[in-house]
GUKE-497214 format. One line per field, with one value per residue (C-alpha): x, y, z; residue number from 1. Coordinates in steps of 0.2 Angstrom, whole numbers, plus 5000, padded with zeros to 4 digits. Last residue first. Example, Ala and Ser with C-alpha at 12.3 -4.5 7.8 and 13.67 -1.06 7.14 Angstrom:
<nodes>
X = (5068; 5062)
Y = (4995; 4978)
Z = (5036; 5039)
i = (2; 1)
</nodes>
This chain:
<nodes>
X = (4916; 4908; 4917; 4931; 4952; 4964; 4968; 4971; 4976; 4991; 4999; 4993; 4998; 5014; 5018; 5017; 5028; 5041; 5041; 5041; 5056; 5066; 5060; 5067; 5083; 5085; 5082; 5097; 5109; 5104; 5108; 5125; 5132; 5125; 5136; 5133; 5130; 5118; 5110; 5111; 5113; 5100; 5088; 5090; 5088; 5074; 5065; 5069; 5061; 5070; 5055; 5064; 5082; 5087; 5072; 5071; 5068; 5068; 5053; 5036; 5042; 5054; 5043; 5027; 5036; 5044; 5033; 5039; 5035; 5016; 5012; 5018; 5008; 4994; 4992; 4993; 4983; 4970; 4972; 4970; 4953; 4945; 4949; 4942; 4927; 4916; 4926; 4922; 4903; 4897; 4903; 4911; 4897; 4882; 4888; 4887; 4871; 4863; 4859; 4841; 4840; 4829; 4840; 4854; 4845; 4842; 4859; 4867; 4850; 4858; 4872; 4890; 4896; 4891; 4901; 4919; 4915; 4912; 4927; 4940; 4928; 4934; 4953; 4953; 4943; 4954; 4970; 4974; 4968; 4978; 4993; 4992; 4990; 5003; 5015; 5007; 5011; 5027; 5033; 5023; 5036; 5051; 5045; 5047; 5034; 5018; 5026; 5013; 5006; 5001; 4983; 4971; 4956; 4962; 4983; 4974; 4962; 4980; 4989; 4977; 4977; 4996; 5005; 5018; 5018; 5014; 5001; 4990; 5005; 5013; 4995; 4993; 5011; 5009; 4993; 5001; 5017; 5005; 4994; 4977; 4967; 4967; 4958; 4944; 4939; 4927; 4917; 4916; 4908; 4897; 4891; 4886; 4874; 4873; 4871; 4865; 4869; 4884; 4890; 4890; 4899; 4914; 4916; 4919; 4930; 4940; 4942; 4949; 4959; 4968; 4970; 4979; 4987; 4995; 5000; 5009; 5018; 5024; 5032; 5040; 5048; 5055; 5060; 5068; 5075; 5085; 5091; 5098; 5107; 5112; 5125; 5131; 5119; 5120; 5139; 5138; 5125; 5138; 5152; 5145; 5155; 5166; 5163; 5169; 5156; 5164; 5167; 5161; 5144; 5146; 5148; 5155; 5148; 5136; 5120; 5125; 5120; 5104; 5102; 5105; 5093; 5080; 5083; 5081; 5064; 5055; 5056; 5063; 5055; 5038; 5036; 5039; 5025; 5013; 5018; 5017; 4998; 4989; 4995; 4999; 4979; 4975; 4989; 4980; 4962; 4969; 4976; 4959; 4949; 4962; 4959; 4942; 4941; 4953; 4940; 4925; 4932; 4936; 4918; 4910; 4923; 4919; 4900; 4902; 4912; 4895; 4886; 4894; 4894; 4876; 4872; 4883; 4876; 4862; 4871; 4883; 4868; 4862; 4880; 4880; 4863)
Y = (5099; 5094; 5104; 5091; 5095; 5081; 5079; 5100; 5100; 5109; 5102; 5083; 5083; 5092; 5078; 5063; 5072; 5077; 5058; 5050; 5061; 5056; 5040; 5038; 5050; 5034; 5021; 5028; 5028; 5010; 5007; 5013; 5004; 4989; 4990; 4969; 4973; 4965; 4963; 4980; 4992; 4982; 4983; 5002; 5004; 4994; 5005; 5020; 5015; 5007; 5007; 5015; 5009; 5004; 4992; 4988; 4988; 4971; 4972; 4961; 4953; 4965; 4980; 4974; 4970; 4987; 5000; 5007; 5027; 5021; 5014; 5031; 5042; 5030; 5031; 5050; 5052; 5042; 5048; 5066; 5060; 5052; 5071; 5079; 5069; 5084; 5098; 5086; 5082; 5099; 5113; 5103; 5088; 5100; 5113; 5095; 5088; 5107; 5116; 5124; 5127; 5114; 5102; 5109; 5106; 5086; 5085; 5091; 5080; 5066; 5065; 5063; 5047; 5035; 5044; 5042; 5024; 5024; 5034; 5019; 5007; 5015; 5015; 4995; 4994; 5005; 4995; 4979; 4990; 5006; 4993; 4985; 5003; 5010; 4995; 5001; 5017; 5015; 5003; 5009; 5024; 5014; 5000; 4979; 4980; 4984; 4980; 4986; 4976; 4985; 4987; 4978; 4974; 4957; 4963; 4971; 4957; 4946; 4960; 4961; 4940; 4939; 4928; 4936; 4953; 4948; 4958; 4946; 4936; 4951; 4953; 4938; 4938; 4956; 4952; 4934; 4945; 4960; 4944; 4942; 4954; 4969; 4961; 4956; 4971; 4977; 4957; 4960; 4980; 4973; 4957; 4970; 4980; 4998; 5001; 5017; 5032; 5024; 5012; 5024; 5038; 5026; 5021; 5038; 5043; 5026; 5031; 5047; 5043; 5026; 5038; 5052; 5043; 5030; 5041; 5053; 5039; 5031; 5049; 5053; 5036; 5036; 5053; 5048; 5032; 5045; 5055; 5038; 5035; 5051; 5048; 5066; 5070; 5050; 5053; 5065; 5055; 5041; 5052; 5057; 5049; 5035; 5020; 5003; 4993; 4974; 4962; 4950; 4955; 4972; 4989; 5005; 5017; 5031; 5022; 5009; 5019; 5024; 5005; 5000; 5012; 5006; 4989; 4990; 5002; 4990; 4969; 4971; 4986; 4985; 4965; 4965; 4981; 4972; 4957; 4969; 4978; 4964; 4959; 4977; 4981; 4967; 4976; 4994; 4987; 4980; 4997; 5005; 4993; 4995; 5016; 5014; 5002; 5014; 5029; 5019; 5015; 5035; 5039; 5028; 5034; 5052; 5045; 5039; 5054; 5065; 5053; 5052; 5074; 5074; 5061; 5069; 5089; 5087; 5079; 5090; 5104; 5094; 5095; 5113; 5117)
Z = (5070; 5054; 5044; 5050; 5056; 5058; 5040; 5038; 5017; 5024; 5040; 5037; 5018; 5025; 5037; 5027; 5013; 5026; 5036; 5018; 5011; 5029; 5027; 5008; 5014; 5027; 5014; 5005; 5018; 5022; 5004; 5004; 5022; 5013; 4998; 4995; 4975; 4971; 4987; 4997; 4979; 4970; 4985; 4987; 4968; 4969; 4983; 4972; 4957; 4941; 4930; 4915; 4919; 4903; 4900; 4913; 4935; 4937; 4926; 4931; 4946; 4955; 4948; 4954; 4972; 4974; 4978; 4994; 4985; 4983; 4999; 5005; 4994; 4994; 5016; 5016; 5001; 5008; 5027; 5018; 5009; 5023; 5035; 5019; 5017; 5025; 5013; 4998; 5000; 5006; 4992; 4980; 4979; 4982; 4970; 4956; 4962; 4962; 4978; 4980; 4998; 5002; 4993; 5003; 5018; 5013; 5011; 5027; 5036; 5028; 5043; 5032; 5041; 5027; 5014; 5024; 5023; 5006; 5004; 5014; 5004; 4987; 4993; 4997; 4978; 4971; 4978; 4965; 4947; 4954; 4957; 4938; 4931; 4941; 4933; 4916; 4918; 4921; 4908; 4894; 4889; 4892; 4882; 4888; 4902; 4890; 4874; 4863; 4847; 4833; 4829; 4817; 4830; 4832; 4837; 4850; 4857; 4855; 4864; 4879; 4878; 4881; 4872; 4862; 4873; 4888; 4896; 4901; 4906; 4918; 4922; 4930; 4935; 4946; 4954; 4963; 4968; 4975; 4986; 4982; 4995; 4987; 4970; 4981; 4988; 4976; 4975; 4993; 4991; 4977; 4987; 5005; 4993; 4993; 4974; 4969; 4979; 4991; 4980; 4964; 4975; 4982; 4964; 4957; 4973; 4968; 4950; 4957; 4972; 4961; 4944; 4952; 4968; 4956; 4941; 4952; 4963; 4946; 4939; 4957; 4957; 4940; 4945; 4962; 4952; 4940; 4955; 4963; 4946; 4943; 4962; 4965; 4980; 4987; 4987; 5000; 5011; 5011; 5015; 5031; 5041; 5036; 5050; 5046; 5048; 5047; 5034; 5020; 5022; 5015; 5027; 5025; 5037; 5040; 5035; 5044; 5062; 5052; 5049; 5066; 5072; 5063; 5063; 5083; 5082; 5069; 5071; 5089; 5097; 5085; 5087; 5107; 5108; 5099; 5111; 5126; 5121; 5126; 5142; 5146; 5145; 5156; 5166; 5165; 5169; 5186; 5188; 5184; 5195; 5211; 5208; 5209; 5223; 5232; 5227; 5232; 5249; 5250; 5247; 5259; 5272; 5268; 5269; 5286; 5291; 5287; 5295; 5310; 5311; 5307; 5323; 5333; 5329; 5341; 5355; 5355; 5355; 5369; 5381; 5376; 5382)
i = (321; 320; 319; 318; 317; 316; 315; 314; 313; 312; 311; 310; 309; 308; 307; 306; 305; 304; 303; 302; 301; 300; 299; 298; 297; 296; 295; 294; 293; 292; 291; 290; 289; 288; 287; 286; 285; 284; 283; 282; 281; 280; 279; 278; 277; 276; 275; 274; 273; 272; 271; 270; 269; 268; 267; 266; 265; 264; 263; 262; 261; 260; 259; 258; 257; 256; 255; 254; 253; 252; 251; 250; 249; 248; 247; 246; 245; 244; 243; 242; 241; 240; 239; 238; 237; 236; 235; 234; 233; 232; 231; 230; 229; 228; 227; 226; 225; 224; 223; 222; 221; 220; 219; 218; 217; 216; 215; 214; 213; 212; 211; 210; 209; 208; 207; 206; 205; 204; 203; 202; 201; 200; 199; 198; 197; 196; 195; 194; 193; 192; 191; 190; 189; 188; 187; 186; 185; 184; 183; 182; 181; 180; 179; 178; 177; 176; 175; 174; 173; 172; 171; 170; 169; 168; 167; 166; 165; 164; 163; 162; 161; 160; 159; 158; 157; 156; 155; 154; 153; 152; 151; 150; 149; 148; 147; 146; 145; 144; 143; 142; 141; 140; 139; 138; 137; 136; 135; 134; 133; 132; 131; 130; 129; 128; 127; 126; 125; 124; 123; 122; 121; 120; 119; 118; 117; 116; 115; 114; 113; 112; 111; 110; 109; 108; 107; 106; 105; 104; 103; 102; 101; 100; 99; 98; 97; 96; 95; 94; 93; 92; 91; 90; 89; 88; 87; 86; 85; 84; 83; 82; 81; 80; 79; 78; 77; 76; 75; 74; 73; 72; 71; 70; 69; 68; 67; 66; 65; 64; 63; 62; 61; 60; 59; 58; 57; 56; 55; 54; 53; 52; 51; 50; 49; 48; 47; 46; 45; 44; 43; 42; 41; 40; 39; 38; 37; 36; 35; 34; 33; 32; 31; 30; 29; 28; 27; 26; 25; 24; 23; 22; 21; 20; 19; 18; 17; 16; 15; 14; 13; 12; 11; 10; 9; 8; 7; 6; 5; 4; 3; 2; 1)
</nodes>
């Protein structure tokens, strides 16, 4: 009986061992396959990581170090501790540059977001043509400097076509880039014109992701278009809108080329944004230590703004979840 029982159990035991062997072999193959995928992934990631380290991480670390030094291209850095940072808080030009920048950021974000949202809604409800989407994106594909030069000549006080039309209407000409009151609003207009198509396409993509049955249910409940927009569309667009706001705020704080091409920070510092001030300190006055400190302050401000936007606007949450 004992021998028979063993013989009866042996086939099952061999089958179990066989399955265990196959499972172990399959597991080893799976690990080998994953390791192969990892190596291939590293081949593609390595160039990007190399660029990140050499063109972002190392310059950032060096910039933070230089912010604690007195440094110009004519000599070696001299450690001065927190002197650059304490000087910033009593620097009237810094506070003026920050005020000008905040004014520009407010105008740019307000107009760009509202116009882009309107364009996205029109594309979503009226015209879904690929041609229209491509046409809206065209200004964004043109370099900032070229766009700035284009509008600089179109808005020129003497020769610009816009002022010619204004004069033809019997109205006084406007010094769009030469007036303290008009400089920043005009620069904001130029950048809104360039970026509104790109922003509209981001919002349009968010609208496309909202399920149609949500609107059908709202329609059956008798919700008006206005109620549907504020109670359904906007809450479901929150992640996209937060992304748009974060990108727009960071980009607005970094505005430089449009200002450099059109006004150079004038007239009388009316359009000298913080990036322009940093540039002038570094490359006009050769005060790289102080310019580095200004850059670190700007970096901290942008990081805090992005954190606050993501935290309090709940950019990583959606009402679809």
